[in-house]
Legacy VTK file of the C-alpha trace (Angstrom):
# vtk DataFile Version 3.0
C-alpha trace
ASCII
DATASET POLYDATA
POINTS 267 float
-195.662 -5.612 -84.455
-197.598 -2.298 -84.913
-195.148 -1.217 -87.635
-195.454 -4.563 -89.420
-199.269 -4.348 -89.382
-199.147 -0.776 -90.624
-196.853 -1.798 -93.475
-199.174 -4.680 -94.408
-202.139 -2.317 -94.587
-200.189 0.167 -96.719
-199.086 -2.601 -99.078
-202.679 -3.779 -99.361
-203.778 -0.257 -100.308
-201.109 -0.027 -103.008
-202.026 -3.281 -104.761
-203.292 -3.169 -108.326
-206.894 -4.252 -107.722
-207.708 -6.548 -110.665
-209.177 -10.007 -111.205
-205.815 -11.736 -110.890
-204.938 -9.944 -107.662
-208.361 -10.582 -106.126
-208.100 -14.261 -107.065
-204.660 -14.514 -105.446
-205.934 -12.771 -102.326
-208.868 -15.159 -102.152
-206.567 -18.175 -102.440
-204.278 -16.735 -99.764
-207.288 -16.059 -97.521
-208.538 -19.648 -97.816
-205.116 -21.009 -96.864
-204.809 -18.472 -94.037
-208.198 -19.411 -92.557
-207.540 -23.151 -92.830
-204.100 -22.930 -91.233
-204.421 -20.188 -88.636
-208.116 -20.185 -87.713
-208.722 -23.916 -87.949
-205.779 -26.333 -88.047
-203.366 -24.651 -85.621
-205.843 -24.008 -82.758
-207.553 -27.402 -83.201
-204.311 -29.378 -83.406
-202.899 -27.445 -80.455
-205.856 -28.310 -78.239
-205.810 -31.939 -79.424
-202.113 -32.167 -78.569
-202.624 -30.586 -75.146
-205.498 -32.977 -74.382
-203.179 -35.903 -75.145
-200.212 -34.470 -73.237
-202.281 -33.644 -70.133
-204.753 -36.493 -70.476
-205.710 -36.798 -66.786
-206.477 -33.105 -66.365
-208.526 -32.920 -69.576
-210.540 -36.041 -68.824
-211.578 -34.562 -65.466
-212.840 -31.507 -67.329
-214.651 -33.417 -70.089
-218.294 -32.251 -70.307
-219.852 -35.350 -71.860
-218.211 -38.575 -70.749
-218.682 -40.247 -74.124
-216.007 -39.100 -76.576
-216.986 -37.824 -80.060
-216.836 -40.645 -82.619
-214.537 -40.760 -85.647
-217.428 -40.331 -88.113
-218.516 -37.133 -86.374
-215.000 -35.674 -86.528
-214.789 -36.412 -90.257
-218.105 -34.554 -90.725
-216.814 -31.602 -88.660
-213.532 -31.366 -90.560
-215.273 -31.582 -93.953
-217.675 -28.733 -93.221
-215.010 -26.687 -91.438
-212.868 -26.800 -94.583
-215.909 -25.838 -96.677
-216.671 -22.930 -94.335
-213.136 -21.657 -94.834
-214.299 -20.383 -98.238
-216.990 -18.237 -96.585
-214.526 -16.878 -94.020
-212.071 -16.156 -96.850
-214.799 -14.080 -98.525
-215.212 -12.142 -95.264
-211.454 -11.486 -95.227
-211.654 -10.321 -98.838
-214.407 -7.891 -97.858
-212.162 -6.516 -95.091
-209.227 -6.203 -97.485
-211.457 -4.399 -99.989
-212.625 -1.964 -97.316
-209.016 -1.249 -96.368
-207.939 -0.855 -99.990
-210.642 1.707 -100.774
-210.222 3.579 -97.470
-213.825 3.169 -96.331
-212.775 2.391 -92.752
-211.099 4.502 -90.097
-207.733 2.969 -89.175
-205.379 4.971 -86.966
-201.776 3.947 -86.319
-200.736 6.392 -83.610
-202.270 6.998 -80.187
-201.817 10.686 -79.461
-203.762 11.232 -76.232
-204.974 9.475 -73.094
-208.523 9.562 -74.502
-207.400 7.727 -77.627
-205.544 5.191 -75.461
-208.665 4.549 -73.351
-210.812 4.224 -76.487
-208.320 1.788 -78.041
-208.511 -0.423 -74.952
-212.324 -0.219 -74.781
-212.829 -0.780 -78.518
-212.175 -4.519 -78.052
-214.861 -5.234 -75.411
-217.222 -2.838 -77.233
-216.786 -4.821 -80.460
-217.273 -8.103 -78.603
-220.540 -6.861 -77.094
-221.825 -5.759 -80.517
-220.757 -9.122 -81.925
-222.548 -10.926 -79.103
-225.782 -9.055 -79.877
-225.450 -9.784 -83.614
-224.622 -13.458 -83.017
-227.660 -14.006 -80.803
-230.138 -12.726 -83.388
-228.530 -14.510 -86.327
-228.410 -17.677 -84.231
-232.069 -17.219 -83.316
-232.889 -16.762 -87.015
-230.981 -19.967 -87.819
-233.205 -21.821 -85.365
-236.362 -20.957 -87.293
-237.821 -24.049 -88.935
-236.684 -23.462 -92.523
-233.123 -22.337 -91.791
-232.582 -24.962 -89.104
-233.495 -27.859 -91.389
-231.706 -26.512 -94.461
-228.694 -24.806 -92.878
-228.068 -24.910 -89.127
-228.698 -28.633 -88.642
-225.232 -29.297 -90.094
-223.680 -27.705 -87.011
-226.007 -29.617 -84.686
-224.917 -32.913 -86.183
-222.318 -32.555 -83.419
-224.499 -33.262 -80.392
-221.268 -33.846 -78.492
-218.956 -31.348 -80.231
-215.225 -31.729 -80.515
-212.872 -28.832 -81.142
-213.094 -29.669 -84.881
-216.717 -28.452 -84.813
-215.699 -24.824 -84.243
-216.442 -23.859 -87.855
-218.376 -26.946 -88.933
-221.130 -24.901 -90.540
-223.169 -24.650 -93.706
-221.379 -22.081 -95.946
-224.400 -19.751 -95.705
-224.265 -19.828 -91.910
-220.534 -19.114 -91.762
-221.070 -16.201 -94.158
-223.960 -14.791 -92.093
-222.013 -15.084 -88.849
-218.835 -13.684 -90.380
-220.507 -10.562 -91.812
-220.487 -9.046 -88.353
-216.702 -8.540 -88.533
-216.588 -6.168 -91.563
-219.667 -4.407 -90.157
-217.855 -3.709 -86.870
-214.724 -2.688 -88.788
-216.876 -0.177 -90.680
-218.739 1.399 -87.741
-215.812 1.760 -85.298
-212.437 3.481 -85.606
-209.708 0.881 -85.132
-206.094 0.626 -84.138
-204.653 -2.399 -86.048
-203.494 -4.122 -82.844
-206.915 -3.753 -81.197
-208.657 -5.172 -84.271
-206.226 -8.103 -84.319
-206.945 -8.780 -80.637
-210.690 -8.752 -81.351
-210.308 -11.261 -84.196
-208.080 -13.572 -82.172
-210.467 -13.510 -79.219
-213.281 -14.640 -81.521
-211.164 -17.624 -82.560
-210.310 -18.347 -78.933
-213.987 -18.293 -77.887
-214.881 -20.604 -80.787
-212.179 -23.100 -79.810
-213.134 -23.135 -76.127
-216.896 -23.291 -76.772
-216.512 -26.386 -78.951
-213.634 -28.031 -77.109
-215.823 -30.485 -75.184
-214.066 -29.458 -71.955
-214.964 -26.989 -69.225
-211.750 -25.366 -68.020
-213.076 -22.927 -65.432
-213.802 -23.857 -61.843
-217.241 -22.312 -61.456
-217.382 -22.947 -57.737
-214.855 -20.126 -57.389
-216.483 -17.680 -59.818
-218.757 -15.066 -58.173
-222.403 -15.557 -59.100
-222.671 -11.967 -60.344
-220.135 -12.893 -63.044
-221.256 -16.450 -63.874
-224.839 -15.212 -64.261
-223.706 -12.897 -67.080
-221.047 -14.800 -69.035
-221.232 -18.023 -71.018
-218.893 -21.001 -70.780
-217.842 -24.042 -72.754
-220.485 -26.005 -70.844
-223.074 -23.358 -71.731
-222.574 -23.875 -75.471
-222.170 -27.638 -75.108
-225.588 -27.639 -73.413
-226.967 -25.891 -76.514
-225.676 -28.697 -78.739
-227.621 -31.151 -76.583
-230.697 -28.907 -76.221
-230.938 -26.694 -79.349
-233.803 -24.552 -78.046
-231.641 -23.080 -75.277
-228.437 -21.036 -74.873
-228.224 -19.143 -78.156
-225.747 -16.570 -76.829
-222.069 -16.384 -77.711
-220.343 -14.426 -74.929
-223.035 -13.259 -72.543
-226.234 -14.763 -71.126
-228.023 -11.408 -71.256
-230.109 -12.015 -74.384
-230.932 -15.592 -73.390
-232.227 -14.310 -70.061
-234.272 -11.545 -71.659
-235.838 -13.819 -74.285
-236.216 -16.875 -72.027
-233.770 -19.191 -73.770
-231.524 -19.526 -70.715
-232.207 -22.975 -69.231
-233.172 -22.988 -65.540
-230.966 -26.003 -64.699
-227.674 -24.557 -66.008
-226.573 -22.786 -62.817
-226.935 -25.984 -60.786
-225.337 -28.253 -63.415
-222.282 -26.032 -63.885
-221.378 -26.312 -60.199
-219.907 -29.777 -60.741
-216.970 -28.148 -62.558
LINES 1 268
267 0 1 2 3 4 5 6 7 8 9 10 11 12 13 14 15 16 17 18 19 20 21 22 23 24 25 26 27 28 29 30 31 32 33 34 35 36 37 38 39 40 41 42 43 44 45 46 47 48 49 50 51 52 53 54 55 56 57 58 59 60 61 62 63 64 65 66 67 68 69 70 71 72 73 74 75 76 77 78 79 80 81 82 83 84 85 86 87 88 89 90 91 92 93 94 95 96 97 98 99 100 101 102 103 104 105 106 107 108 109 110 111 112 113 114 115 116 117 118 119 120 121 122 123 124 125 126 127 128 129 130 131 132 133 134 135 136 137 138 139 140 141 142 143 144 145 146 147 148 149 150 151 152 153 154 155 156 157 158 159 160 161 162 163 164 165 166 167 168 169 170 171 172 173 174 175 176 177 178 179 180 181 182 183 184 185 186 187 188 189 190 191 192 193 194 195 196 197 198 199 200 201 202 203 204 205 206 207 208 209 210 211 212 213 214 215 216 217 218 219 220 221 222 223 224 225 226 227 228 229 230 231 232 233 234 235 236 237 238 239 240 241 242 243 244 245 246 247 248 249 250 251 252 253 254 255 256 257 258 259 260 261 262 263 264 265 266
């Protein structure tokens, strides 16, 4: 796997960067996002929820299932957002092509190994900080009505809502990825793990199910991390729970709802 990723990066650097090549890359990116970031994870969770129906229904957050009309809306805007995410991928590919990022393929010391491991949680924490403030900006009056309300059409989100966003919102949220690629040195595997974790968190947050048994999670942990229920609560109460991965910023800026810790205990 590391060798294959290294070869892909080298091939990307050697491409003749012209209009035709950029157009082909953009088309490839759109298909890649639709298939691997949207259809595969969504269809997989849908299939699992059908195969293990009893288990999933016990973990359903809102007892009423999302309606067909809502899912059509979510799929339509998710496909539209794929264009914005494809642009983000094109930005990453451009950065790699022109060598304006620090990618290392070999780990030569224990310090580099430790950094490689820590680079993933470090990137996730930076992303969490970025997401909170962009999300807070999207909840200002103008941007909420013109942009973010599309996502909140899903008051009871299904997994298909994971990228059901206005194209401007998906672009704003996605810009964090090339920014983090630019400011941190990256091993290709670590960067791939970071990207896949973002997809995983998106799927779980919008699944409509709470998979963790919070009665068995220490309070010191549950008081810091979000959950599927945490984000589902936000879809029902838009003024609260703006965080992505941690509750830190919600607690600091008083957007963490006081009833959450009691409500989550039922799972």
